[in-house]
C-alpha positions in Angstrom: -22.0 3.4 -17.6 -19.0 1.2 -18.7 -15.8 1.6 -17.6 -12.8 -0.2 -18.6 -9.6 -0.5 -17.1 -6.0 -2.3 -17.7 -3.9 -3.9 -15.5 -2.6 -4.0 -11.7 -4.0 -0.3 -10.7 -7.4 -1.2 -12.6 -7.9 -4.4 -10.8 -6.9 -2.9 -7.4 -9.6 -0.2 -7.8 -12.1 -2.8 -8.5 -11.1 -5.6 -5.6 -11.1 -2.6 -3.2 -14.7 -1.7 -4.3 -15.9 -5.2 -4.7 -13.7 -7.6 -2.8 -12.8 -6.1 0.1 -14.6 -8.0 2.5 -12.8 -11.0 0.8 -9.1 -9.4 1.8 -9.9 -8.8 5.3 -11.1 -12.4 5.4 -7.9 -13.6 4.0 -6.0 -11.5 6.1 -7.8 -12.7 9.0 -9.4 -9.1 10.0 -12.9 -9.2 11.3 -13.5 -5.4 10.4 -16.4 -4.4 8.4 -15.5 -3.2 5.0 -17.5 -0.2 5.3 -15.2 0.7 8.3 -12.1 0.8 7.0 -10.3 3.5 5.3 -8.4 3.4 2.2 -5.5 5.5 0.5 -5.8 4.3 -3.0 -2.4 4.8 -5.2 -1.0 7.7 -2.6 1.6 9.6 -4.0 5.5 9.6 -2.1 7.2 11.2 -5.0 9.3 9.0 -7.8 11.2 6.0 -6.3 15.0 7.3 -6.6 18.4 6.4 -5.5 20.0 7.3 -1.9 19.9 10.8 -2.4 16.2 11.3 -3.2 13.5 11.4 -0.6 10.8 10.2 -2.8 10.1 6.3 -2.7 7.5 5.5 -5.0 3.9 4.7 -4.6 1.5 2.0 -3.0 -0.9 0.3 -4.7 -3.2 0.9 -1.8 -3.1 1.3 2.0 -5.8 -0.2 3.9 -6.5 0.6 7.4 -9.0 -1.4 9.5 -9.8 -1.1 12.9 -6.7 -2.0 14.2 -4.3 -2.4 11.4 -2.8 -1.0 8.7 -2.5 -3.0 5.6 0.4 -1.7 3.0 -0.3 -3.2 -0.6 1.8 -4.1 -3.4 -0.5 -5.6 -6.3 0.8 -8.0 -9.0 -1.0 -9.3 -12.0 0.0 -11.5 -15.1 3.5 -12.5 -13.9 5.6 -16.0 -13.4 6.9 -15.2 -9.9 6.0 -12.9 -7.1 9.4 -11.5 -6.3 9.5 -8.1 -5.1 12.2 -5.5 -6.1 14.3 -4.0 -3.9 12.9 -0.6 -4.0 9.5 -1.9 -3.4 10.6 -3.5 -0.1 12.5 -0.2 0.8 9.3 1.6 0.2 7.5 -0.4 3.2 10.6 0.1 5.3 11.0 3.7 4.7 7.1 4.3 5.3 7.3 2.1 8.7 10.1 4.5 9.8 7.9 7.5 9.4 5.2 6.0 11.2 7.0 4.7 14.1 9.0 8.5 14.3 5.6 10.0 14.4 4.3 8.0 17.3 7.3 9.3 19.2 5.7 12.3 19.9 2.9 15.3 19.2 4.8 17.3 16.5 3.2 20.8 15.9 5.3 21.2 12.5 7.1 18.8 10.0 10.7 20.8 10.9 10.4 19.5 14.4 9.7 16.0 13.4 12.8 16.1 11.0 14.8 17.3 13.4 13.9 13.8 15.7 13.2 11.3 12.8 16.3 12.2 10.5 18.8 11.4 13.3 17.1 7.8 13.8 17.5 7.1 10.0 20.9 5.7 10.7 19.8 3.2 13.2 17.7 1.6 11.0 20.2 1.2 7.9 18.1 3.8 5.9 20.5 6.1 4.2 17.6 7.8 1.9 16.8 11.5 3.2 13.6 12.4 4.6 11.0 14.9 2.8 11.9 18.4 2.7 10.0 20.9 4.5 7.8 22.6 2.2 7.8 20.0 -0.1 4.7 18.5 -2.1 6.0 14.9 -0.5 6.3 16.3 3.0 2.8 17.6 2.7 1.4 14.4 1.4 3.4 11.9 3.8 2.3 14.2 7.0 -1.6 14.3 6.0 -1.1 10.2 5.9 0.6 10.3 9.2 -1.9 12.8 11.3 -4.8 10.5 9.5 -3.1 7.7 10.8 -2.6 9.0 14.2 -6.1 10.3 14.6 -7.9 6.8 13.6 -5.5 5.0 16.0 -4.7 6.2 19.6 -2.2 3.7 20.4 0.2 2.3 17.6 -1.3 0.2 15.1 -0.2 -3.2 13.6 1.4 -2.8 10.7 1.3 -5.7 7.8 3.0 -5.9 4.6 0.4 -7.2 1.6 1.1 -8.9 -1.3 -2.2 -8.5 -3.5 -1.8 -11.3 -6.5 -4.7 -11.3 -9.1 -5.3 -14.2 -11.5 -8.1 -15.2 -14.4 -10.4 -17.7 -12.9 -9.3 -21.1 -13.6 -5.9 -20.5 -13.9 -3.5 -23.1 -13.4 -0.1 -22.0 -12.5 -0.8 -19.4 -9.8 2.4 -18.3 -8.0 2.2 -19.7 -4.2 5.3 -17.8 -2.7 7.2 -14.8 -2.5 10.6 -13.9 -1.4 9.5 -12.0 1.6 7.6 -12.1 4.8 4.3 -10.3 2.9 1.4 -12.0 3.4 0.0 -12.9 0.0 -3.9 -12.5 -0.7 -4.7 -14.2 -4.3 -8.0 -12.9 -5.7 -9.5 -14.4 -9.1 -11.5 -12.2 -11.4 -13.7 -13.5 -14.3 -12.1 -13.3 -17.8 -14.5 -10.6 -18.9 -12.7 -8.2 -21.1 -12.8 -6.3 -24.0 -9.6 -7.2 -25.7 -7.2 -6.8 -22.6 -9.6 -4.1 -21.0 -11.4 -5.3 -17.9 -14.8 -4.5 -17.5 -14.8 -2.3 -14.0 -18.4 -0.9 -14.2 -21.0 -2.2 -16.4 -20.3 -5.8 -16.4 -19.8 -8.0 -13.6 -16.4 -9.4 -12.8 -17.4 -11.3 -9.8 
């Protein structure tokens, strides 16, 4: 079956499926790719202002043996400068994970009572996901999955995954953050601007 995709989402999915070993190697992680767990495009609501609990979507979250990689992907851009809302997304999820490891919470309400009070200590002005919301369910599912996989608090690494066609001459090498930059090339096998994801070889 031939599958065609466009842009960063398609490339991210392709890379997770076909280049995970290379991604881990470039991140100095020795975990075999088949032992990783991946949340692809996990939804945390629309990224809004300070009065909204939603903080957008990561392109992927990769969990190796001992580390969680929070991934933003970029494609066909002149520089790798990340927007404030993207930087805040990483900061906000880290707060959730940090607070979740503080205790063994039985429900979201008990978690909110503790975690909400610690927001100001991190300079975060957004509210946490309200109890009973889809956003809270999505976040709690992720947090419980993480704590089940990692008994001890895992290392969390911010990653910027940059894709470029093979033999691209001008490749951005730096970003405005301390994100670990991982560069992956793909061969220019396309149908117009659509990339061949299945039925053709991008390697």
